[in-house]
C-alpha positions in Angstrom: -59.7 -88.6 -117.1 -59.4 -85.0 -115.9 -56.0 -83.3 -115.6 -54.5 -82.3 -112.3 -55.2 -78.7 -113.2 -58.9 -79.4 -113.7 -59.2 -81.3 -110.4 -57.0 -78.9 -108.4 -60.1 -77.0 -107.4 -63.6 -78.4 -106.9 -66.4 -76.9 -109.0 -67.6 -75.0 -105.9 -64.1 -73.7 -105.3 -63.8 -72.6 -108.9 -67.0 -70.7 -108.7 -66.0 -69.1 -105.4 -62.7 -68.0 -107.0 -64.4 -66.5 -110.0 -66.7 -64.6 -107.6 -63.6 -63.4 -105.7 -62.1 -62.1 -108.9 -65.3 -60.2 -109.8 -65.5 -58.7 -106.3 -61.9 -57.6 -106.4 -62.3 -56.1 -109.9 -65.4 -54.2 -108.8 -63.1 -51.7 -107.2 -60.3 -51.4 -109.8 -59.8 -51.1 -113.5 -57.1 -53.8 -113.2 -57.7 -57.3 -114.5 -56.8 -60.2 -112.3 -56.5 -63.6 -113.9 -55.7 -66.8 -111.9 -54.2 -69.5 -114.2 -53.8 -73.1 -113.0 -51.5 -75.4 -115.0 -50.7 -79.0 -114.4 -47.1 -78.7 -115.3 -44.8 -75.9 -116.7 -42.4 -78.1 -118.7 -41.9 -81.8 -119.5 -38.3 -81.9 -118.2 -36.8 -84.4 -120.7 -33.4 -84.0 -119.0 -34.8 -85.2 -115.7 -36.3 -88.2 -117.4 -33.1 -89.0 -119.2 -31.0 -88.7 -116.0 -33.5 -90.8 -114.0 -33.7 -93.5 -116.6 -29.9 -93.7 -116.8 -29.4 -93.9 -113.1 -32.1 -96.5 -112.5 -31.0 -98.6 -115.5 -27.4 -98.5 -114.4 -28.0 -99.6 -110.9 -30.5 -102.3 -111.9 -28.3 -103.6 -114.6 -25.3 -103.7 -112.2 -27.4 -105.5 -109.6 -28.6 -108.1 -112.1 -25.1 -108.6 -113.5 -23.8 -109.3 -110.0 -26.7 -111.6 -109.2 -26.1 -113.6 -112.3 -22.5 -114.0 -111.3 -21.2 -112.5 -114.6 -18.3 -110.1 -114.9 -18.8 -109.6 -118.7 -19.2 -105.9 -119.7 -21.3 -106.9 -122.6 -23.9 -108.5 -120.3 -24.1 -105.3 -118.3 -24.4 -103.2 -121.5 -27.1 -105.5 -122.8 -29.1 -105.3 -119.6 -28.5 -101.6 -119.3 -29.9 -100.8 -122.8 -33.0 -102.9 -122.3 -33.6 -101.5 -118.9 -33.0 -97.9 -120.1 -35.8 -98.3 -122.7 -38.2 -99.6 -120.0 -37.3 -96.9 -117.5 -37.6 -94.1 -120.1 -41.1 -95.2 -120.9 -41.9 -95.4 -117.2 -40.6 -91.9 -116.5 -42.6 -90.5 -119.5 -45.8 -92.2 -118.3 -45.3 -91.1 -114.7 -43.7 -87.6 -114.6 -43.7 -87.5 -110.8 -40.8 -90.0 -110.9 -38.7 -87.3 -112.5 -38.9 -84.9 -109.6 -35.8 -86.3 -107.7 -33.7 -85.8 -110.8 -34.8 -82.2 -111.5 -32.9 -79.3 -109.9 -35.0 -76.8 -108.0 -33.4 -74.0 -109.9 -34.4 -75.6 -113.2 -38.0 -75.9 -112.1 -38.1 -72.3 -110.8 -36.8 -71.1 -114.2 -39.3 -73.2 -116.2 -42.3 -71.9 -114.0 -41.2 -68.3 -114.5 -40.9 -68.8 -118.3 -44.3 -70.6 -118.4 -45.9 -67.8 -116.4 -44.5 -65.2 -118.9 -45.8 -67.3 -121.8 -49.2 -67.7 -120.3 -49.3 -63.9 -119.6 -49.0 -63.2 -123.3 -50.9 -66.2 -124.6 -54.0 -65.3 -122.7 -53.8 -61.6 -123.7 -53.0 -60.0 -120.3 -50.8 -57.6 -122.1 -53.7 -56.3 -124.2 -55.8 -54.6 -121.6 -56.8 -51.0 -122.2 -54.6 -49.5 -119.5 -51.9 -52.2 -119.4 -53.3 -53.3 -116.0 -53.4 -57.1 -116.3 -52.1 -59.3 -113.6 -51.7 -63.1 -113.6 -51.6 -65.4 -110.6 -50.0 -68.5 -112.1 -50.1 -71.8 -110.2 -48.1 -74.7 -111.5 -49.1 -77.9 -109.7 -46.3 -80.2 -110.6 -43.6 -77.8 -109.4 -45.7 -76.6 -106.4 -44.9 -73.1 -107.4 -46.7 -69.8 -107.8 -45.8 -66.8 -109.9 -47.4 -63.3 -110.0 -46.7 -61.1 -113.0 -48.2 -57.6 -113.7 -48.3 -55.6 -116.9 -46.3 -52.4 -117.5 -49.0 -50.0 -116.4 -49.0 -51.6 -112.9 -45.2 -52.0 -112.6 -44.7 -48.3 -113.4 -46.5 -47.5 -110.2 -46.3 -50.5 -108.0 -43.1 -52.1 -106.7 -42.9 -55.7 -108.2 -41.7 -57.0 -104.8 -45.1 -56.4 -103.4 -46.4 -59.5 -105.3 -44.3 -61.7 -103.0 -47.0 -61.2 -100.4 -49.6 -62.5 -102.8 -47.4 -65.5 -103.6 -47.1 -66.2 -99.9 -50.9 -66.1 -99.4 -51.6 -68.5 -102.2 -48.7 -70.8 -101.3 -49.9 -70.9 -97.7 -53.4 -72.0 -98.7 -52.0 -74.7 -101.0 -49.7 -76.1 -98.4 -52.6 -76.3 -95.9 -54.8 -78.2 -98.5 -57.0 -75.1 -99.0 -56.0 -74.0 -102.5 -59.3 -72.2 -103.1 -59.0 -70.1 -100.0 -55.3 -69.4 -100.7 -56.1 -68.2 -104.2 -59.0 -66.0 -103.0 -56.7 -64.4 -100.4 -54.2 -63.7 -103.2 -56.9 -62.2 -105.5 -58.3 -60.0 -102.7 -54.8 -58.7 -101.9 -54.2 -58.0 -105.6 -57.5 -56.1 -105.7 -56.5 -54.0 -102.7 -53.2 -53.1 -104.2 -54.7 -52.2 -107.6 -57.6 -50.2 -106.1 -55.1 -47.8 -104.6 -53.5 -46.9 -107.9 -56.1 -47.9 -110.5 -59.6 -47.2 -109.1 -62.6 -48.4 -111.1 -63.6 -46.3 -114.1 -67.2 -45.4 -115.1 -66.8 -47.2 -118.5 -64.8 -50.2 -117.1 -65.5 -53.6 -118.7 -64.4 -57.1 -117.7 -61.7 -57.6 -120.4 -60.3 -61.0 -119.4 -61.5 -64.4 -118.1 -61.8 -64.6 -114.3 -60.2 -68.1 -114.2 -58.2 -70.1 -116.7 -57.4 -73.8 -116.3 -54.8 -75.0 -118.7 
């Protein structure tokens, strides 16, 4: 079975996005890399909290239904149910979402984006002009990070516009169009400060699906 990252874009949308990246990079020495990830973290704490809450409530309900007021009955039911719910939450990560703080998800996506930036070599371009558009499906979040060569000349806040373009497309069930819009905007921003060079080469992949 394909992962959510692999099925996030259709094959046609993937090819269109790759073409968008090539077109944008035709006018700049910068390197734009869209990265699509299924999830940025496994959130064990969310699973633990969810299993505890569900096991506690179910054990209490069963104890009352059985007409027992023995604490040992409740504890026995709780332990058995906790094991069941733990496996359920591990098998279906979507169940963890109500038990994960938005701040925690935001921090994990940001950390995952930084990790992906270095893991995929965006920091190794000739002019330090790599930029990543990181989409994490589970968290429904987008991060844009640029290398030092870009950040020295471009205000990092400008990438919020790219995030908005990509997010808008995803929310309207047009993720491919949203990503292409974000890529084009990155290309426009980079072309102003980093025009194409005669000896420019395509140093990085034009799409990475994790």
